[in-house]
NUKOL-822217 format. One record per residue: y, x, z of N, C-alpha, C, O in turn. Coordinates in steps of 0.1 Angstrom, whole numbers, padded with zeros to 4 digits, always signed. Last residue first. Layout:
N
YXZYXZYXZYXZ/...
//
This chain:
125
+0029-0095-0028+0022-0082-0027+0032-0072-0023+0028-0060-0022/+0022-0130-0020+0031-0119-0023+0023-0106-0022+0013-0105-0016/+0006-0150-0012+0007-0148-0026+0017-0137-0030+0020-0136-0042/+0002-0153+0014+0013-0161+0009+0015-0159-0006+0023-0165-0012/-0018-0135+0018-0021-0149+0019-0011-0158+0013-0014-0169+0008/-0002-0111+0016-0012-0114+0005-0016-0129+0006-0018-0135-0005/+0011-0113+0041+0019-0112+0028+0010-0117+0016+0014-0124+0008/-0010-0112+0058-0002-0123+0058+0006-0124+0045+0007-0135+0039/-0019-0085+0053-0028-0097+0050-0020-0110+0049-0022-0118+0041/+0003-0071+0062-0001-0070+0048-0010-0082+0044-0008-0088+0033/+0001-0077+0089+0013-0081+0081+0010-0081+0066+0015-0090+0059/-0024-0064+0095-0021-0078+0098-0010-0084+0089-0011-0094+0083/-0019-0037+0088-0030-0045+0081-0027-0060+0083-0028-0067+0073/+0016-0030+0086+0003-0029+0092-0007-0038+0085-0003-0046+0077/+0035-0016+0059+0031-0028+0067+0018-0024+0074+0009-0017+0068/+0039+0005+0043+0050+0001+0051+0047-0011+0060+0056-0015+0068/+0021+0033+0031+0021+0019+0036+0033+0017+0045+0037+0025+0053/+0018+0058+0021+0031+0051+0018+0031+0037+0023+0040+0029+0019/-0008+0066+0027+0003+0072+0034+0017+0066+0031+0026+0068+0039/-0035+0053+0031-0024+0049+0023-0011+0053+0029-0004+0046+0036/-0053+0067+0049-0058+0061+0036-0047+0058+0026-0048+0060+0014/-0036+0073+0070-0044+0084+0063-0049+0079+0050-0049+0087+0040/-0026+0049+0076-0017+0058+0070-0024+0070+0064-0020+0076+0054/-0050+0037+0086-0043+0031+0075-0034+0041+0068-0034+0043+0056/-0054+0054+0108-0064+0053+0097-0058+0047+0085-0062+0052+0074/-0032+0048+0124-0033+0061+0118-0043+0061+0106-0041+0068+0096/-0016+0017+0120-0028+0024+0125-0029+0037+0117-0026+0038+0105/+0018+0014+0127+0007+0013+0117-0004+0022+0121-0002+0033+0125/+0033+0000+0156+0028+0011+0149+0017+0008+0139+0009-0001+0141/+0054-0029+0149+0044-0022+0157+0039-0010+0149+0042-0009+0137/+0072-0044+0134+0077-0032+0141+0067-0025+0149+0070-0015+0156/+0064-0064+0117+0063-0066+0131+0069-0055+0140+0070-0056+0152/+0072-0053+0091+0072-0067+0094+0073-0069+0109+0082-0076+0114/+0071-0026+0088+0084-0032+0085+0084-0047+0089+0095-0053+0091/+0056-0006+0113+0055-0017+0104+0068-0024+0101+0076-0026+0110/+0060+0028+0114+0063+0015+0121+0062+0005+0110+0067+0006+0099/+0056+0051+0100+0045+0047+0108+0048+0034+0116+0039+0030+0123/+0090+0061+0100+0077+0062+0094+0066+0059+0104+0066+0064+0115/+0114+0063+0111+0108+0050+0110+0094+0050+0105+0087+0040+0104/+0127+0087+0110+0117+0085+0121+0112+0071+0121+0106+0067+0132/+0139+0093+0087+0147+0085+0096+0139+0082+0109+0143+0075+0118/+0120+0107+0073+0133+0114+0077+0140+0106+0087+0147+0112+0096/+0101+0087+0068+0098+0099+0076+0110+0106+0081+0111+0110+0093/+0116+0071+0052+0112+0066+0065+0108+0077+0074+0111+0077+0086/+0117+0087+0029+0130+0083+0036+0127+0078+0050+0134+0081+0059/+0090+0087+0023+0097+0099+0027+0110+0097+0034+0113+0104+0043/+0087+0060+0015+0080+0065+0027+0086+0078+0032+0088+0080+0044/+0103+0060-0008+0107+0051+0004+0100+0056+0016+0106+0056+0027/+0088+0077-0023+0101+0081-0020+0106+0073-0008+0113+0078+0001/+0065+0061-0026+0064+0074-0019+0078+0079-0015+0080+0084-0003/+0075+0041-0041+0069+0038-0027+0068+0051-0019+0071+0050-0007/+0080+0055-0064+0091+0049-0057+0087+0045-0043+0095+0048-0033/+0054+0062-0071+0063+0073-0068+0075+0067-0060+0080+0073-0051/+0044+0036-0077+0039+0044-0066+0048+0055-0062+0050+0058-0050/+0060+0031-0100+0061+0022-0088+0056+0029-0075+0061+0028-0064/+0050+0050-0117+0064+0051-0112+0066+0042-0100+0074+0046-0092/+0024+0041-0120+0026+0053-0114+0040+0055-0109+0042+0060-0098/+0030+0017-0135+0023+0016-0122+0025+0029-0114+0028+0029-0102/+0042+0028-0158+0050+0020-0149+0043+0019-0135+0050+0019-0125/+0019+0042-0168+0031+0049-0164+0040+0041-0155+0044+0046-0144/+0003+0020-0174-0001+0029-0164+0010+0038-0159+0011+0041-0147/+0019+0010-0195+0017+0002-0183+0012+0010-0172+0017+0009-0160/+0016+0031-0214+0030+0028-0208+0029+0019-0196+0037+0020-0186/-0011+0029-0220-0006+0041-0214+0008+0038-0207+0010+0043-0196/-0011+0003-0231-0019+0006-0219-0014+0018-0212-0012+0018-0200/+0004+0007-0254+0009-0002-0244+0002+0000-0231+0008-0001-0220/-0012+0026-0268+0001+0030-0263+0006+0020-0252+0012+0025-0242/-0035+0010-0272-0036+0022-0265-0022+0027-0259-0021+0031-0248/-0023-0010-0288-0029-0014-0275-0030-0001-0267-0027-0002-0255/-0015+0005-0311-0005-0002-0303-0010-0006-0289-0003-0004-0279/-0040+0012-0320-0031+0023-0316-0020+0017-0307-0016+0023-0297/-0051-0013-0326-0057-0004-0316-0048+0006-0311-0047+0009-0299/-0033-0021-0346-0035-0029-0334-0041-0021-0323-0036-0021-0311/-0038-0002-0366-0025-0003-0360-0025-0010-0347-0019-0007-0337/-0065-0008-0372-0061+0005-0367-0047+0005-0360-0046+0011-0349/-0061-0034-0381-0070-0031-0370-0067-0018-0363-0066-0017-0351/-0044-0031-0403-0040-0039-0391-0048-0036-0379-0043-0035-0368/-0038-0006-0424-0049-0012-0416-0044-0018-0403-0040-0012-0394/-0020+0006-0441-0017-0008-0437-0029-0014-0429-0030-0027-0429/-0014+0039-0429-0018+0029-0439-0016+0015-0433-0011+0014-0422/-0008+0054-0407+0003+0052-0417-0001+0042-0428+0008+0037-0435/-0016+0050-0373-0020+0050-0387-0009+0047-0397-0001+0038-0394/+0001+0071-0350-0002+0058-0355-0006+0058-0370+0000+0065-0377/+0010+0095-0340-0003+0095-0347-0007+0081-0352-0018+0080-0357/+0033+0088-0327+0034+0096-0339+0022+0096-0347+0022+0098-0359/+0022+0073-0306+0031+0066-0315+0032+0074-0328+0032+0069-0339/+0007+0092-0293+0000+0080-0299+0009+0073-0309+0004+0068-0319/+0027+0108-0285+0018+0113-0295+0010+0102-0301+0008+0102-0313/+0039+0091-0266+0047+0095-0278+0038+0101-0289+0040+0098-0300/+0018+0089-0248+0023+0077-0254+0031+0081-0267+0030+0074-0277/+0016+0116-0240+0005+0110-0246+0009+0097-0254+0005+0095-0265/+0040+0119-0226+0038+0127-0238+0026+0121-0246+0027+0120-0259/+0034+0101-0205+0045+0098-0215+0044+0106-0228+0046+0101-0238/+0014+0114-0193+0011+0101-0199+0022+0097-0209+0019+0091-0219/+0027+0137-0183+0016+0138-0193+0013+0125-0200+0011+0125-0212/+0044+0125-0165+0050+0132-0176+0039+0134-0187+0042+0133-0199/+0025+0114-0147+0034+0105-0155+0040+0112-0167+0041+0107-0178/+0014+0138-0137+0006+0128-0144+0015+0119-0153+0011+0116-0164/+0036+0148-0124+0030+0156-0135+0021+0147-0143+0021+0148-0155/+0040+0128-0105+0051+0131-0114+0045+0139-0126+0049+0136-0138/+0016+0130-0090+0019+0118-0098+0030+0121-0108+0029+0116-0120/+0020+0156-0078+0009+0153-0087+0011+0141-0096+0009+0142-0108/+0043+0150-0063+0043+0161-0073+0032+0159-0083+0034+0160-0095/+0034+0130-0046+0045+0127-0055+0045+0138-0066+0047+0134-0078/+0015+0145-0031+0011+0134-0039+0021+0130-0050+0018+0128-0061/+0032+0163-0018+0022+0168-0027+0017+0157-0037+0015+0159-0048/+0048+0145-0003+0054+0153-0013+0044+0159-0023+0047+0159-0035/+0028+0133+0014+0035+0125+0004+0042+0133-0006+0042+0129-0018/+0019+0156+0028+0010+0149+0019+0017+0140+0009+0013+0140-0003/+0043+0163+0042+0037+0172+0032+0027+0165+0023+0028+0168+0011/+0046+0140+0057+0057+0144+0047+0051+0153+0037+0053+0151+0025/+0024+0141+0073+0025+0130+0063+0036+0133+0052+0034+0130+0041/+0030+0164+0088+0018+0163+0080+0019+0153+0069+0015+0155+0058/+0054+0156+0100+0054+0167+0091+0042+0167+0082+0043+0170+0070/+0044+0135+0117+0054+0132+0106+0054+0143+0095+0054+0141+0083/+0029+0151+0134+0023+0141+0126+0032+0137+0114+0027+0136+0103/+0049+0167+0146+0039+0173+0138+0031+0164+0129+0027+0167+0118/+0065+0147+0159+0070+0154+0147+0059+0161+0139+0060+0161+0127/+0046+0117+0166+0051+0131+0169+0056+0137+0156+0052+0134+0145/+0056+0084+0167+0048+0094+0160+0054+0108+0163+0067+0110+0163/+0074+0067+0178+0061+0069+0186+0053+0079+0179+0043+0084+0185/+0108+0076+0179+0096+0073+0171+0084+0075+0180+0083+0085+0188/+0133+0062+0199+0124+0073+0196+0112+0068+0188+0107+0057+0191/+0163+0047+0191+0149+0045+0194+0141+0057+0190+0142+0061+0178/+0194+0058+0204+0185+0058+0193+0171+0056+0198+0167+0061+0208/
//
């Protein structure tokens, strides 16, 4: 088995940060879902197209934000799986270590800066 270049104490630190972040985001998502339901229930009952359009826009925006947060939660889950497999901190592209500063800023990063830039240059995200 290939040993991880990251120490267990560092992995434990990132695991804790990722779990805390996931917990906060999960609470945010639940609140946003409730808000979207409330917006739907509070939609104007009269025939005002402008009011109905505004309410629909607000609900659509909230649901889009929920989707974005769910994608982040999925990325956090993937990072937590990498922590458990000791692959955390290794670039999925070039297999080199991801810079600590990058992981501190973006703990669910799975690519080093160079590989991420290459991906973005190709129009992928």
